[in-house]
Every structure is written in C-alpha cells, then in structure tokens.
N, C-alpha and C positions, 0 to 999 in steps of 0.2 A: 076690670081685669088687670092684674099686676103685670108689670114688664117681664119678659122672659129672662131678664137678668136678675130677677128677684125670686127668691125661694121662700115659700110659705112654710113655716115650721110651728109646731106647738110650743107654747111657753116653756114647757119642761126642758126642751132642748137648749135653752139659754144656759143651763148649768154646764153643758159640754164646752161651750165657748168661754164661760167664766173660768172653768178649771184650766183650760188651755192658757188663758191670759195670765192666770196666777202662776202657772208653771213657767211661763216666759218671764214674768217679773222676777221669779226666783233665779232663773238663769241670768237675767240682767244684773241682779245683785251680786251673783258669783263673778261675773265678768268685771264688775266694778271693783270688787276686792282684788281681783287679779290684775287690775290696771290695764284692762284690755278695752280700749275705747271703741274699736270696731264691734266687738261683742256686745258691749253696752248699748251702742246706738242701734244696731240691727235688732236686737231683742226688744228694746224699748218700742221701736216702731211696730214690730210684729205683735207685741203685747197690746198696743193701741188698737190695732186692727181686730184682734180677738175680743178686746173689751167692747169695741163698737158692735161687733156681731152679737155678743152677749146682751148688750143693751137693746139693740133693735129686735132681737128675737123675744126678749122679755116684754118689751113695751108695745111693739106693733106686729109681733109674730111674723116678721119678715127679715130676711138676710140678703144682702147684696151678693150676687154671684158674678158681678161685672169684673173684668180684668182691670178696669179703672177703679181702684179702691175709693176714689173720691165720691162715687155715687152713694156710698154709705152715709156721707154727711147729710144728704137730703133725707134719707131714711131716719136718721137720728132726729133731725129737725121736725119730722112729721109726728114724732112721739108727743111733742108739746107737753112735756112734764116740766116740773120746776127747774130741773137741771139740764134739760135738753140743749139749751143754748150754750151753756158752758161746756158740756160734753162735746157738742159739735165743734166748737172752737178749738178745743184741745186735740181732737182727732184730726181736724184740718191742719193744725200746726204740725202735728207729727207726720202726716202724709206729705206735707210740703217739703219735708226733709228726706223722705223715703229714698228717692232715686239717688240723691247726693250721698247718703250714708251707705247705701247698698252697692251702688255702681259708679260713684264719683271717682274722679282722677286725682283727688287730694286726700291726704290722710285725715281721719277724724281725730280732732284734738280732744283730749280728756275733758276739757271744760265744756265743749259742745256735747260730749257724751253725757256728762253729769246733768246738763240742762235738759236733755231728752229724758234722762232717767227721772228727774224731778217732775216733768210733765206726765210721764207714764204713771208715777206714783199718785199724782193728783187725780188723774183719770181713774185709776184703780179705786181710790177712795169714793169717788162719785158713783161709779158703776156698782161697786160692791154694796154701797148704801141703798141702792134700789132693790137689792135682793133681801134686805132685812125685813 
C-alpha cells in the first residue's frame, strides 16, 4: 500500500504536469530576458518540481503529495529507467536551492539564476524525451 503522501494517478495525467512544467520554463525564459534573477530562479525550481511530477506519473503512476518536495526524489529513483539517476540528481540539486531562492535573505545573483535555468533546461530535455 502506498504512503498517504503519494497519489496514484493514471499515466495520461503526466501530460498535465508536463504542460505545467513547460509553461514554467517559458516564464523562466521571459524572466531571464528581463534580467529578473528572482523570477528565473523561482520558476526554474518550480519547473523542476513539475517535471519531477510529470516523470513519476508517467513512469510509476505516482506523485508525491508531501510538503517535503524531496520525497519525489525517491519516487524518481524507483522508476529505474535509463535516465532516472540523472533526473533524480538534477531534481535534488534544484530542491537543494529551493528555500534559498524562494525565502533566503540574500539577493539571487544573475549567475546563480542562469545556473538554475541551465539545470532546468537539462531536466526538461530528459523528461520530455521520456514522452516521445
């Protein structure tokens, strides 16, 4: 029996999370053009969470509902696909920065925001590739 913090969903629902993630990537790119490092960083992290949900719903038909987003990393790892290790690593890296960029007491530098954007783009390529 799955944890109460895990939602069982049909694979078709993965597209909802994929579309959300792609919309967040578009918002991230717009923030980058506007040289808005906070907007870039926050949307990159939120896109990573949505891509993680898309991936886990597609591969294991489960989505973490835990307020601790880190639990999604173990769901990703449970997929055991060719790219699950790399996807889990990227998501973990993004989650490690979540509190800092969303609630931290220092300004997000544009270089840090660009780094997060690059990780989000890489994650996007990996997850979207699973839908082909």
